[in-house]
Structure formats: structure tokens, C-alpha cells
GUGU-833733 format. One record per residue (C-alpha): residue number from 0; x, y, z. Coordinates in Angstrom, 1 decimal. Example, Ala and Ser with C-alpha at 12.3 -4.5 7.8 and 13.67 -1.06 7.14 Angstrom:
% GUGU-833733
k / east / north / up
0 / 12.3 / -4.5 / 7.8 .
1 / 13.7 / -1.1 / 7.1 .
***
This chain:
% GUGU-833733
k / east / north / up
0 / -23.8 / -4.9 / -15.3 .
1 / -21.3 / -2.7 / -17.2 .
2 / -18.2 / -4.0 / -18.8 .
3 / -16.0 / -2.1 / -16.4 .
4 / -17.5 / -3.8 / -13.4 .
5 / -17.2 / -7.2 / -15.0 .
6 / -13.6 / -6.5 / -15.8 .
7 / -12.9 / -5.5 / -12.2 .
8 / -14.5 / -8.6 / -10.9 .
9 / -12.5 / -10.8 / -13.4 .
10 / -9.2 / -9.2 / -12.3 .
11 / -10.1 / -9.5 / -8.6 .
12 / -10.7 / -13.2 / -9.1 .
13 / -7.2 / -13.6 / -10.7 .
14 / -5.6 / -11.6 / -7.9 .
15 / -7.3 / -13.7 / -5.2 .
16 / -6.2 / -16.9 / -6.9 .
17 / -2.6 / -15.8 / -6.5 .
18 / -3.3 / -14.6 / -3.0 .
19 / -4.8 / -18.1 / -2.3 .
20 / -1.6 / -19.7 / -3.7 .
21 / 0.5 / -17.7 / -1.2 .
22 / -1.7 / -18.9 / 1.6 .
23 / -1.3 / -22.5 / 0.5 .
24 / 2.4 / -22.2 / 0.1 .
25 / 2.6 / -20.8 / 3.6 .
26 / 0.6 / -23.7 / 5.0 .
27 / 2.9 / -26.2 / 3.2 .
28 / 5.9 / -24.3 / 4.5 .
29 / 7.6 / -24.6 / 1.0 .
30 / 9.2 / -21.2 / 1.2 .
31 / 10.1 / -21.7 / 4.8 .
32 / 12.1 / -24.8 / 4.0 .
33 / 13.8 / -23.1 / 1.1 .
34 / 14.8 / -20.3 / 3.4 .
35 / 16.0 / -22.7 / 6.0 .
36 / 18.2 / -24.5 / 3.4 .
37 / 19.8 / -21.2 / 2.3 .
38 / 20.3 / -19.7 / 5.8 .
39 / 20.2 / -22.8 / 7.9 .
40 / 18.2 / -21.4 / 10.8 .
41 / 15.7 / -23.5 / 12.8 .
42 / 12.2 / -24.0 / 11.2 .
43 / 10.6 / -21.5 / 13.7 .
44 / 13.0 / -18.7 / 12.5 .
45 / 12.3 / -19.7 / 8.9 .
46 / 8.6 / -19.3 / 9.4 .
47 / 9.1 / -15.8 / 10.7 .
48 / 11.7 / -14.5 / 8.3 .
49 / 11.2 / -16.5 / 5.1 .
50 / 8.2 / -14.7 / 3.8 .
51 / 9.2 / -11.5 / 5.4 .
52 / 12.3 / -11.6 / 3.3 .
53 / 10.3 / -12.0 / 0.1 .
54 / 8.0 / -9.1 / 1.2 .
55 / 11.0 / -6.9 / 1.8 .
56 / 12.4 / -7.7 / -1.6 .
57 / 9.1 / -6.9 / -3.3 .
58 / 8.8 / -3.5 / -1.6 .
59 / 12.5 / -2.5 / -1.6 .
60 / 13.5 / -3.8 / -5.0 .
61 / 10.6 / -5.0 / -7.3 .
62 / 8.3 / -2.0 / -6.8 .
63 / 11.0 / 0.6 / -7.1 .
64 / 12.2 / -1.1 / -10.3 .
65 / 8.6 / -1.1 / -11.6 .
66 / 8.1 / 2.6 / -10.8 .
67 / 11.5 / 3.6 / -12.3 .
68 / 10.6 / 1.7 / -15.5 .
69 / 7.1 / 3.0 / -15.9 .
70 / 7.6 / 6.6 / -14.8 .
71 / 11.0 / 7.0 / -16.5 .
72 / 10.0 / 5.7 / -19.9 .
73 / 6.9 / 7.8 / -20.1 .
74 / 6.8 / 11.4 / -21.4 .
75 / 6.0 / 13.9 / -18.7 .
76 / 2.3 / 14.8 / -18.8 .
77 / 1.0 / 18.3 / -18.2 .
78 / -1.7 / 17.0 / -15.9 .
79 / 0.7 / 15.4 / -13.4 .
80 / 1.0 / 18.4 / -11.1 .
81 / -2.8 / 19.2 / -11.1 .
82 / -3.4 / 15.5 / -10.3 .
83 / -1.1 / 15.8 / -7.3 .
84 / -2.9 / 18.9 / -6.1 .
85 / -6.3 / 17.1 / -6.4 .
86 / -4.8 / 14.1 / -4.5 .
87 / -3.6 / 16.3 / -1.7 .
88 / -7.0 / 17.8 / -1.1 .
89 / -8.8 / 14.4 / -1.2 .
90 / -6.1 / 12.8 / 1.1 .
91 / -6.3 / 15.5 / 3.8 .
92 / -10.1 / 15.3 / 4.0 .
93 / -10.0 / 11.5 / 3.9 .
94 / -7.4 / 11.3 / 6.8 .
95 / -9.3 / 13.9 / 9.0 .
96 / -12.6 / 12.0 / 8.6 .
97 / -11.2 / 8.5 / 9.1 .
98 / -9.0 / 9.4 / 12.1 .
99 / -11.7 / 11.5 / 13.7 .
100 / -14.3 / 8.7 / 13.4 .
101 / -11.8 / 6.1 / 14.8 .
102 / -11.7 / 8.1 / 18.1 .
103 / -15.4 / 8.9 / 18.1 .
104 / -16.9 / 5.4 / 17.5 .
105 / -17.3 / 3.5 / 20.8 .
106 / -14.7 / 0.9 / 21.3 .
107 / -11.9 / -0.1 / 23.8 .
108 / -10.0 / 3.1 / 24.5 .
109 / -6.7 / 1.2 / 24.2 .
110 / -7.4 / 0.3 / 20.6 .
111 / -8.5 / 3.7 / 19.3 .
112 / -5.1 / 5.0 / 18.3 .
113 / -4.3 / 1.6 / 16.6 .
114 / -7.7 / 1.7 / 14.8 .
115 / -7.0 / 5.2 / 13.6 .
116 / -3.5 / 4.2 / 12.4 .
117 / -4.7 / 1.1 / 10.6 .
118 / -7.8 / 2.6 / 9.0 .
119 / -6.1 / 5.5 / 7.2 .
120 / -3.6 / 3.3 / 5.4 .
121 / -4.5 / 1.6 / 2.1 .
122 / -2.6 / -1.1 / 0.3 .
123 / -2.0 / 1.1 / -2.7 .
124 / 1.2 / -0.6 / -3.7 .
125 / 1.0 / -4.4 / -3.0 .
126 / -2.6 / -4.8 / -4.0 .
127 / -3.3 / -1.4 / -5.7 .
128 / -0.7 / -1.6 / -8.5 .
129 / -1.7 / -5.1 / -9.6 .
130 / -5.3 / -4.0 / -9.6 .
131 / -4.7 / -0.9 / -11.7 .
132 / -2.5 / -2.8 / -14.1 .
133 / -5.2 / -5.5 / -14.5 .
134 / -8.2 / -3.2 / -14.8 .
135 / -6.8 / 0.0 / -16.4 .
136 / -3.5 / -1.0 / -17.9 .
137 / 0.2 / 0.2 / -17.6 .
138 / -0.7 / 3.6 / -18.9 .
139 / -2.2 / 4.6 / -15.6 .
140 / 0.6 / 3.2 / -13.4 .
141 / 2.4 / 6.6 / -13.1 .
142 / -0.8 / 8.1 / -11.6 .
143 / -1.1 / 5.1 / -9.3 .
144 / 2.5 / 5.6 / -8.3 .
145 / 1.9 / 9.3 / -7.5 .
146 / -1.1 / 8.4 / -5.4 .
147 / 0.8 / 5.7 / -3.5 .
148 / 3.7 / 8.1 / -2.8 .
149 / 1.2 / 10.8 / -1.6 .
150 / -0.5 / 8.4 / 0.8 .
151 / 2.8 / 6.9 / 2.0 .
152 / 3.9 / 10.4 / 3.0 .
153 / 0.6 / 11.7 / 4.5 .
154 / -0.7 / 8.4 / 5.8 .
155 / 2.6 / 7.4 / 7.5 .
156 / 2.9 / 10.8 / 9.0 .
157 / -0.7 / 10.5 / 10.4 .
158 / -0.2 / 7.0 / 11.7 .
159 / 3.2 / 7.7 / 13.4 .
160 / 1.8 / 10.8 / 15.0 .
161 / -1.3 / 9.1 / 16.4 .
162 / 0.6 / 6.0 / 17.7 .
163 / 3.4 / 8.2 / 19.1 .
164 / 1.0 / 10.4 / 21.0 .
165 / -0.7 / 7.3 / 22.4 .
166 / 2.8 / 6.2 / 23.7 .
167 / 3.5 / 9.7 / 25.1 .
168 / 6.3 / 10.5 / 22.7 .
169 / 7.2 / 14.1 / 22.1 .
170 / 6.2 / 15.8 / 18.8 .
171 / 9.8 / 16.6 / 17.6 .
172 / 10.8 / 12.9 / 17.9 .
173 / 7.7 / 11.9 / 15.9 .
174 / 8.5 / 14.5 / 13.1 .
175 / 12.1 / 13.1 / 12.9 .
176 / 10.8 / 9.5 / 12.6 .
177 / 8.3 / 10.5 / 9.9 .
178 / 10.8 / 12.4 / 7.9 .
179 / 13.3 / 9.5 / 8.2 .
180 / 10.8 / 6.9 / 7.0 .
181 / 9.5 / 9.1 / 4.2 .
182 / 12.9 / 10.3 / 2.9 .
183 / 14.3 / 6.7 / 2.7 .
184 / 11.1 / 5.0 / 1.4 .
185 / 12.2 / 3.1 / -1.7 .
186 / 8.9 / 3.5 / -3.6 .
187 / 8.9 / 7.3 / -3.0 .
188 / 12.6 / 7.6 / -4.0 .
189 / 12.0 / 5.6 / -7.2 .
190 / 9.0 / 7.8 / -8.1 .
191 / 11.1 / 10.9 / -7.6 .
192 / 13.9 / 9.5 / -9.7 .
193 / 11.5 / 8.2 / -12.4 .
194 / 9.6 / 11.6 / -12.5 .
195 / 12.9 / 13.5 / -12.8 .
196 / 14.0 / 11.3 / -15.7 .
197 / 10.7 / 11.9 / -17.4 .
198 / 10.4 / 15.6 / -16.7 .
199 / 13.9 / 16.5 / -17.9 .
200 / 13.7 / 14.0 / -20.8 .
201 / 16.7 / 12.0 / -19.6 .
202 / 15.1 / 8.9 / -21.1 .
203 / 16.3 / 10.2 / -24.5 .
204 / 19.9 / 9.6 / -23.4 .
205 / 21.7 / 6.6 / -24.8 .
206 / 22.3 / 5.3 / -21.3 .
207 / 18.6 / 5.0 / -20.5 .
208 / 18.0 / 1.6 / -22.1 .
209 / 20.8 / 0.1 / -20.0 .
210 / 18.8 / 1.2 / -16.9 .
211 / 15.3 / 0.6 / -18.2 .
212 / 15.8 / -3.0 / -19.4 .
213 / 16.9 / -4.5 / -16.1 .
214 / 14.4 / -2.4 / -14.2 .
215 / 11.6 / -3.7 / -16.4 .
216 / 12.6 / -7.3 / -15.9 .
217 / 12.9 / -6.9 / -12.1 .
218 / 9.6 / -4.9 / -12.1 .
219 / 7.7 / -7.9 / -13.5 .
220 / 8.3 / -9.7 / -10.2 .
221 / 6.5 / -7.0 / -8.2 .
222 / 2.9 / -8.2 / -8.8 .
223 / 3.2 / -11.9 / -8.2 .
224 / 5.6 / -11.5 / -5.2 .
225 / 3.3 / -8.9 / -3.6 .
226 / 0.2 / -11.0 / -4.0 .
227 / 1.9 / -14.2 / -2.7 .
228 / 3.1 / -12.2 / 0.4 .
229 / -0.5 / -11.0 / 1.1 .
230 / -1.7 / -14.6 / 0.9 .
231 / 1.1 / -15.8 / 3.1 .
232 / 0.2 / -13.3 / 5.8 .
233 / -3.4 / -14.7 / 6.0 .
234 / -4.0 / -16.2 / 9.4 .
235 / -7.3 / -17.0 / 11.2 .
236 / -7.2 / -16.4 / 14.9 .
237 / -9.3 / -14.8 / 17.6 .
238 / -8.9 / -11.1 / 18.4 .
239 / -10.7 / -8.0 / 19.7 .
240 / -14.0 / -8.4 / 17.7 .
241 / -15.2 / -4.9 / 18.4 .
242 / -12.1 / -3.2 / 17.1 .
243 / -11.9 / -5.5 / 14.1 .
244 / -15.5 / -4.5 / 13.2 .
245 / -14.7 / -0.8 / 13.6 .
246 / -11.6 / -1.0 / 11.4 .
247 / -13.5 / -3.0 / 8.8 .
248 / -16.4 / -0.5 / 8.9 .
249 / -14.1 / 2.4 / 8.4 .
250 / -12.1 / 0.8 / 5.5 .
251 / -14.9 / -0.9 / 3.6 .
252 / -17.8 / 1.6 / 4.1 .
253 / -16.7 / 5.0 / 5.3 .
254 / -13.5 / 5.3 / 3.3 .
255 / -15.0 / 4.6 / -0.1 .
256 / -17.9 / 7.0 / 0.7 .
257 / -15.6 / 9.8 / 1.8 .
258 / -13.5 / 9.4 / -1.4 .
259 / -16.6 / 9.3 / -3.7 .
260 / -18.0 / 12.4 / -2.0 .
261 / -14.7 / 14.2 / -2.4 .
262 / -14.4 / 13.2 / -6.1 .
263 / -18.0 / 14.3 / -6.7 .
264 / -18.0 / 17.7 / -4.9 .
265 / -14.6 / 19.3 / -5.5 .
266 / -12.6 / 17.2 / -8.0 .
267 / -12.1 / 18.1 / -11.7 .
268 / -10.3 / 14.9 / -12.6 .
269 / -11.3 / 12.9 / -15.7 .
270 / -13.6 / 9.9 / -15.2 .
271 / -10.7 / 7.4 / -15.6 .
272 / -8.6 / 9.2 / -13.0 .
273 / -11.6 / 9.3 / -10.6 .
274 / -12.0 / 5.5 / -11.0 .
275 / -8.2 / 5.1 / -10.3 .
276 / -8.4 / 7.2 / -7.1 .
277 / -11.6 / 5.4 / -5.9 .
278 / -10.1 / 2.0 / -6.5 .
279 / -6.7 / 2.7 / -4.8 .
280 / -8.2 / 4.7 / -1.8 .
281 / -10.5 / 1.8 / -1.1 .
282 / -7.8 / -0.9 / -1.0 .
283 / -7.4 / -2.9 / 2.3 .
284 / -4.9 / -2.2 / 5.0 .
285 / -1.3 / -1.5 / 3.9 .
286 / 1.2 / -4.3 / 4.3 .
287 / 3.7 / -1.9 / 5.8 .
288 / 1.3 / -1.3 / 8.7 .
289 / 2.4 / -4.6 / 10.4 .
290 / 5.9 / -3.2 / 10.6 .
291 / 4.9 / 0.3 / 11.6 .
292 / 2.5 / -0.7 / 14.4 .
293 / 4.9 / -3.3 / 15.7 .
294 / 7.5 / -0.6 / 16.1 .
295 / 5.2 / 2.1 / 17.6 .
296 / 2.6 / 0.1 / 19.5 .
297 / 3.9 / -3.5 / 19.7 .
298 / 0.5 / -4.9 / 18.7 .
299 / 1.3 / -6.6 / 15.4 .
300 / -1.2 / -9.4 / 15.9 .
301 / -4.2 / -7.0 / 16.0 .
302 / -3.0 / -5.4 / 12.7 .
303 / -2.8 / -8.9 / 11.0 .
304 / -6.2 / -9.9 / 12.2 .
305 / -7.8 / -6.6 / 11.0 .
306 / -5.9 / -6.7 / 7.7 .
307 / -7.1 / -10.3 / 7.1 .
308 / -10.7 / -9.4 / 7.8 .
309 / -10.6 / -6.4 / 5.5 .
310 / -8.8 / -8.1 / 2.7 .
311 / -11.2 / -11.1 / 2.7 .
***
């Protein structure tokens, strides 16, 4: 077994230990009680909103701070734009294959749009960033951020379109919803700001340390908060077994195969960047999908069940 595989296994063990801690804390209701003391709602409300508040903080504050810090302080690399071009090709093929198979594979017709929406979204931020930091180091985080931003744009557009069509919504409304979600996504905005700072060498300005230092401190909270939230969302309950199996099959078998075939056939990326793309594109269901599907399909429980199965 190569050193790279051993390193990945070691890092995954550490990640799952923190995820397990989040699951235990949820069962003990420690964070729920803390939230109840701060806001003084009833315990049932604390169970719903306590961990969700932490998840929102991680996605809206911690991850943007991490991206601003890592992208802004790094000198702009000449391979960034070619890397984005390669990503776009891989992502388009990936989405077409995954969504197409979700509608072709036999299952309950009602679950097909939901399966297509879930299967195309990877957890490139909450689970992907800690994985890349642990396995490859901070030097590759800007590339991970660009991949995450690309998949947020293309993946969310695909999911909103599929779910909206299933609900009978018109195309112009879906385009507006997609643009609104993408334009105000905090991770994408932080990537754009950090990339602009790096490209125009604004990090050489005397004001940059005043921005970078607090961003780096807040960014350190991104990994533990994200993993704890994943663990807190773990629940074991009955669901539509056939649809869960289809989503799991698409995410754990088909998705990695499609990415590896794309990387092998028409990608000129370096071996390290190919490893980064393969790891991130094979991550479990995105945490944001629970919010997205709840808004566009109302079936949040099915997403949680499928997400738990794939993550485990």
C-alpha cells in the first residue's frame, strides 16, 4: 500500500473521529442546551436551530474567512485559469452523466428529480476542505476553493433546474433563483475577493495584514465546526430504500468512475491536481442540499437519510 493511500486513510480516521464527536454531542444535547440558554426557546426549537446556527456560521463566516486568507495571501499562479477550464469540462460531463442516470435507473418516479439533485452535489467544502488540508496541505487549498466554487455554481444550477421542473416552475424563475443563490453565496464571493487580491497583488499593501490576520484566526474554526455539524446531522431512520441505494450507487461508484475517466481521457492536469479533483468530486452529499431540497421539494428527510448513508 502506497504512502499516499495510508496518509488518506489516517486523515479520514481523524476526520471521522471529529464527525463522531458531533454525533455524540447532538445525542447529549449539549449544544442544544447552550443555545436554549442564550436564546431561551423551548428545547424542541433548540434541537432544530442550535446546530443549524453553527452550520450557518461555518458556511457563511468560517469558510469565507479561510478562502480569503488562503487565496489572498498566495501569489497568483499562471495555471489557475487553465485549471478552471479543465474543471468546467469535467464538471459538465460529470453532471450530464449523473443526472441522466438518475432518471434512467429504475426507481419510484417521484424520487427521480430528488435523486438527480442529490447525486450531483458533492460536499466539497465541509468535508472536502478538511480532507485536502489533511492529505495535501494548505498549498492546494486555492485549487480546492476554485473547484468548490465551480461545483456550487454548476451543481446548484443543475439541482434547482431539475427540482424546479419537477414542481412545474417556469424556466425564467429558476434562472433568477439560481443567479440569486450563486451571486450571494459567501464561499464564491470570498473566492472572487481573494482571487482579486492575489491577481492584482493587493496583498502587498500595508492594509492586507489587518485583513489577513483576523481572517486566518476565524478560518481555523472552519474545519472543526464543519465536521461537528456533519456528525450532528447523522440520524438513523427508515426511508425509501430503493432511492437511497440509487443515490449511494451514483455517488460512491458512478461518480468516481466518471471523474477518473475524464481525468484520464482529456485532462492535462498534474498528478497532484488530478488527485485533488478525484478526492473532491467523490465527496458525499453537500450539506447545503438539505436546505436546497427543503426549499424546492419539501423532502428534507430523504436528503438526510441519503446523505447519512453515503457519508458512512
